[in-house]
MIZAGU-329099 format. One record per residue (C-alpha): x negated, y negated, z; residue in one letter. Coordinates in Angstrom, 2 decimals, always signed. Layout:
<rs>
       xx       yy       zz  rest
        X        Y        Z     A
...
</rs>
This chain:
<rs>
       xx       yy       zz  rest
   -95.57   -96.92  +115.60     M
   -92.90   -99.22  +115.08     S
   -91.99  -102.86  +114.62     G
   -89.82  -105.45  +116.42     S
   -86.67  -104.13  +117.68     P
   -83.56  -104.62  +115.50     P
   -80.73  -106.44  +117.05     T
   -76.91  -106.16  +116.66     G
   -73.82  -105.31  +118.75     D
   -72.94  -101.95  +119.76     A
   -69.97   -99.78  +119.25     G
   -68.95   -96.71  +117.13     A
   -65.38   -96.26  +116.87     Q
   -63.38   -93.44  +115.50     G
   -66.53   -91.84  +114.07     L
   -66.73   -88.35  +113.43     D
   -70.45   -87.63  +114.64     I
   -70.44   -84.00  +113.59     G
   -69.50   -84.90  +110.14     T
   -72.28   -87.47  +110.01     L
   -74.57   -85.20  +111.36     R
   -74.02   -82.62  +108.79     A
   -74.70   -84.96  +106.27     Q
   -78.23   -85.78  +107.62     I
   -80.98   -83.57  +106.41     P
   -82.40   -81.26  +109.05     V
   -85.30   -78.92  +109.16     Q
   -86.50   -77.26  +105.99     A
   -86.39   -73.60  +105.45     T
   -88.40   -73.32  +102.35     D
   -91.98   -73.91  +102.93     Q
   -92.63   -74.65   +99.25     S
   -90.33   -77.69   +99.51     G
   -90.97   -81.26  +100.50     D
   -93.98   -81.96  +102.66     P
   -91.68   -83.90  +105.03     D
   -89.49   -81.08  +105.41     D
   -92.34   -78.93  +105.92     R
   -93.63   -81.13  +108.73     A
   -90.36   -80.90  +110.59     L
   -89.99   -77.23  +109.85     D
   -93.23   -76.33  +111.12     R
   -92.72   -77.99  +114.41     H
   -88.96   -76.51  +114.68     H
   -87.65   -80.14  +114.71     L
   -84.22   -81.44  +113.60     R
   -83.09   -84.95  +112.50     V
   -79.66   -86.07  +113.88     V
   -77.58   -89.00  +113.96     A
   -77.75   -91.19  +117.00     M
   -74.93   -90.96  +119.44     E
   -74.18   -91.99  +123.10     P
   -74.83   -88.40  +124.60     A
   -78.38   -88.86  +123.60     I
   -78.91   -91.68  +126.09     G
   -80.72   -89.79  +128.89     P
   -83.09   -88.13  +126.47     A
   -83.86   -91.42  +124.88     L
   -84.65   -92.94  +128.28     D
   -86.89   -90.13  +129.17     R
   -88.54   -90.59  +125.77     F
   -89.29   -94.36  +126.32     H
   -90.18   -93.65  +129.77     E
   -93.06   -91.52  +128.53     A
   -94.37   -93.66  +125.92     L
   -97.91   -95.13  +126.45     S
   -98.35   -98.91  +126.88     V
   -99.95   -99.00  +123.30     D
   -97.02   -97.43  +121.67     T
   -94.53   -99.51  +123.43     T
   -96.69  -102.53  +122.47     R
   -96.47  -101.55  +118.88     S
   -92.61  -100.81  +119.21     R
   -91.85  -103.96  +120.87     F
   -94.77  -106.34  +119.93     L
   -95.26  -106.52  +123.92     G
   -95.29  -104.80  +126.74     V
   -91.96  -102.85  +127.47     H
   -92.37  -100.05  +129.67     P
   -88.45   -99.73  +130.56     H
   -85.35   -99.98  +128.74     L
   -82.57  -101.80  +130.45     S
   -79.10  -100.69  +130.84     P
   -78.04  -103.21  +128.18     A
   -80.70  -101.81  +125.69     E
   -79.86   -98.22  +126.09     L
   -76.28   -99.00  +125.34     M
   -77.11  -100.97  +122.32     R
   -79.49   -98.48  +121.08     F
   -77.32   -95.52  +121.40     T
   -73.87   -96.97  +120.33     H
   -74.32   -97.75  +116.62     V
   -71.67   -97.72  +113.98     D
   -73.55   -95.78  +111.28     H
   -73.02   -98.56  +109.00     D
   -74.05  -102.12  +110.04     E
   -76.60  -100.44  +112.09     R
   -78.02   -96.85  +111.80     E
   -80.20   -94.77  +113.92     A
   -81.63   -91.25  +113.40     L
   -83.23   -89.06  +115.95     V
   -85.82   -86.28  +115.54     V
   -85.27   -83.92  +118.56     V
   -87.32   -80.54  +119.55     D
   -85.83   -77.37  +120.30     P
   -84.84   -78.39  +123.87     Q
   -82.78   -81.45  +122.58     G
   -85.76   -84.00  +123.86     E
   -86.36   -86.85  +121.61     V
   -89.61   -86.97  +119.67     V
   -89.02   -89.88  +117.50     A
   -86.24   -92.63  +116.87     V
   -85.72   -94.73  +113.61     G
   -83.09   -97.39  +113.17     R
   -82.27  -100.12  +110.76     F
   -79.74  -103.02  +111.22     D
   -78.31  -105.11  +108.34     R
   -79.44  -108.83  +108.42     L
   -76.19  -110.87  +109.28     P
   -76.90  -113.28  +106.49     D
   -77.70  -110.72  +104.10     Q
   -75.91  -107.45  +104.42     P
   -77.75  -105.88  +101.65     S
   -80.83  -106.11  +103.76     H
   -81.90  -104.57  +107.15     A
   -84.47  -104.86  +109.49     E
   -86.06  -101.36  +110.27     V
   -88.09  -100.03  +112.99     A
   -89.13   -96.66  +114.51     F
   -91.30   -95.11  +116.98     V
   -92.89   -91.83  +117.52     V
   -93.82   -90.02  +120.93     A
   -97.67   -90.24  +121.36     D
   -98.08   -86.35  +121.33     A
   -96.38   -86.29  +118.00     W
   -98.32   -88.94  +116.29     Q
  -100.24   -88.32  +113.13     H
   -98.30   -85.13  +112.73     R
   -95.94   -86.23  +109.67     G
   -93.06   -86.95  +112.01     V
   -92.92   -90.56  +111.26     G
   -93.37   -89.97  +107.49     S
   -90.43   -87.69  +107.69     A
   -88.26   -89.84  +109.58     L
   -89.03   -92.87  +107.40     F
   -88.06   -90.68  +104.41     T
   -84.58   -90.20  +106.10     R
   -84.23   -93.60  +106.89     L
   -84.72   -95.05  +103.45     T
   -82.42   -92.32  +101.85     A
   -79.71   -93.14  +104.48     R
   -80.16   -97.03  +103.85     A
   -80.04   -96.34  +100.06     C
   -76.68   -94.23  +100.68     E
   -75.20   -97.49  +102.50     L
   -76.02   -99.98   +99.82     G
   -79.44  -101.38  +101.40     V
   -81.74  -102.76   +98.79     T
   -84.45  -104.18  +101.19     R
   -85.97  -103.06  +104.37     L
   -88.03  -105.76  +106.34     V
   -90.24  -104.85  +109.44     A
   -92.51  -106.97  +111.72     D
   -95.56  -104.79  +113.15     T
   -98.89  -105.62  +114.59     L
  -101.69  -105.94  +112.27     A
  -103.41  -103.26  +114.25     S
  -100.58  -100.86  +113.73     N
  -102.39   -99.16  +110.83     R
  -100.39   -95.93  +111.30     A
   -96.92   -97.36  +110.70     M
   -98.39   -99.64  +107.77     R
   -99.66   -96.50  +106.19     T
   -96.14   -94.69  +106.43     V
   -94.47   -97.76  +104.88     F
   -97.16   -97.80  +102.08     R
   -96.53   -93.94  +101.38     H
   -92.86   -93.97  +101.34     G
   -92.37   -94.17   +97.72     G
   -91.25   -97.75   +97.55     H
   -92.81  -101.14   +96.58     P
   -94.11  -102.61   +99.57     V
   -95.28  -106.27  +100.30     R
   -97.21  -107.51  +103.55     E
   -97.43  -110.79  +104.60     D
   -99.94  -111.40  +107.59     L
   -99.17  -113.90  +110.32     G
  -100.69  -114.63  +113.61     A
  -101.51  -110.77  +114.21     G
   -98.39  -109.70  +113.09     V
   -97.52  -108.48  +109.55     V
   -94.20  -108.87  +107.89     T
   -93.82  -105.64  +105.72     V
   -90.90  -105.98  +102.90     T
   -89.87  -102.58  +101.32     I
   -87.86  -102.80   +98.24     E
   -85.47   -99.70   +97.93     L
   -84.40  -100.62   +94.46     T
   -86.35  -102.25   +91.42     P
   -86.39  -105.91   +91.48     S
</rs>
């Protein structure tokens, strides 16, 4: 799953990661609760804020992705992360650029989602996420997207946009079932998805 990679400069300065992480929902303990929470709880997964220390695990995660999954994420073949990409993806300010990570009990990355505000429209942001091949179709992507949209709303983002391959039905389904109005515009094999986080 995924879309084109959001862009932006790196750098989180003076941020209390522990405090931020505490604000982000983690695994559920009530099996009667939200289905997204149950999906994470069932597999003992947690959602945490991205931080630089996650870099090595993120690199291992990306190296293990299949060609099809990386093509869906980057709209082209992208087997390795460059040092600059790894730096940019792990250094976010949690305002202009946000990233959330799903990790397993061993601390290995299972999925990553992020959004970057658009420079000319700061209330809009580009969103992308990717789930490890072994964890796809198990509710992880939906759970992560729910947390991304909640975080975006907290930060005053009113619209998310994403470019994804028309063949990436799994990601498009997650968007459509995310509880927000969605519009799809089809181009040459690529769908631009617009998600409204507040009523028009």
